[in-house]
N, C-alpha and C positions, 0 to 999 in steps of 0.2 A: 243495265241487265245489273242482276247480278253475280257476287262467285261461286255461286251456286248455278246457276246460270252457262256462264260461261268453262266450268264445269262439263256440263251435259255437254255441249256444243263442241266444244276439246274430245274426248270420247266418244262420239257419235261421229264423227269425222272421222276420226281418227283411225274406230272402230269397222269402217265403211271404205281402209282404201285399201287392206290385200281380198274381200272379195273383188271389189273393181280392179284391181291389175290382175286376179285370176281372171276371171272375166273379159279383159279386153284384154288378154295373152291368148284363151280359146279362141281366142274374133279369129286375130293373128296368123295362128296356128291355121286356121281351118282355111283359112282363104290364100295360108299357103296351100293347103291340097289340094287346091281347085286346081289347081297346075302342076301340080311334081308327080315323078315318078318314083317309087321307093327302089332301090337297087344294095345289091351289098357292095359294101367294102374295106378295102384289106388294111388292116392296122401295119404299116410302113417300120414304123416306128416308136414307144416314148419321150417323153421324159419328165421326171420324179420335179414337181415345182413343195418347198413349205412355206406353208401363206401365213394367212398372220392369226397367233398366238399357241405357232405350230399345225396347224389343217394342212396333209397332204392333199395333194392332189397330181395327175396327170396327164399332160398334154398330151394327146394320141396326133402323128402325123398320120394319113388317110388318102387309101389312090381309090376311087371310082373311075369307070366306065355307064357312057353316057346310050340310049342306045343307036346312036352310031359306030358303038366301038371308041368314039373319044376319050383321050384317060386324062381324068384332072387329080389335083391333089390337097388339100384342104385337111386345119386341123378340128380338133374336136377334147374337150373336156370331156375327162374317167373319173373318175371315185378311186378309182381299183388298174394295177396296172391291166395291160394286157398281152397279150405276149404276143410281139409283132405275126402275121398272118392269121391272126383271128380278123374274123370278120363282122362288121357288129348295119348297121341298117340306118341305108341315107338315105332324104326325102333329096331331090334336085328339081329346079322349076324346067321344064321344057323347052320353056321361052330361054333363055342362059342356063343352062349350067353347072354356070361357077356360079350361081347359088344353093345352099346348099343351106341344110338343119339335120344336126341328129335327136334334136329334141323335138318327139312324138306330143307333150304335153300328157303319157298318159297320170301323172298323177294330179293332175289339172287337178279334173275334179273328186277327189278328195278334202283337197286344201279348199275346193271353192267351200266343200258343202260346213267338212270342222269352222271353215273361216263364218261364213252364214250363222253356225247355231256360234256362234263366241259372241260376232256380235247382238241374236240377237238376249247372248245375256246381257250386254252394254246397254242394254237400247231398259231390259227389264231393271238390272242399277237404279240406270239413268232415274227412268216413270218412278223410281222407289226411293228417290234422292230428293227430287224436286217433291216430291207429296206426301216427306214424312213429317216437314210440319220445322222439320231441323233450322235451328236460328245461329245467327251468330252474334254473342252482344257485343255490342258494340264498344261497352267497356272495357272489354278484355286488351281488347287491337289496341288502343288507346295507351296499356302500358305500355 
């Protein structure tokens, strides 16, 4: 394989990663929803954290009840400070109420669509690169 083919291979493989991860995450959420119940959770308190490069996020401590009325606690990530007492939706597993998710994946279809468009652009660029007749002069490389 020459250098152009290696670059094309790397571009196509790396461009395929985001759509693949979106599809895997969508499937995981869909599988979790099959045995889940959605219920409101009350935010008991939140803690402000500063991440890398100064980004701010919040850890939300939540409390929710299952169908039988048993109370469970957990935590979730948030991008804004929520006032204690505010409710957020939570889906928990019917068989094991301690397993819960606050991520419903509502932006994943949009991310999947944009990543597929980006992948098509990468594939078009790779096709153009392979058929453009671009060659590297070996005398320039040896200098």
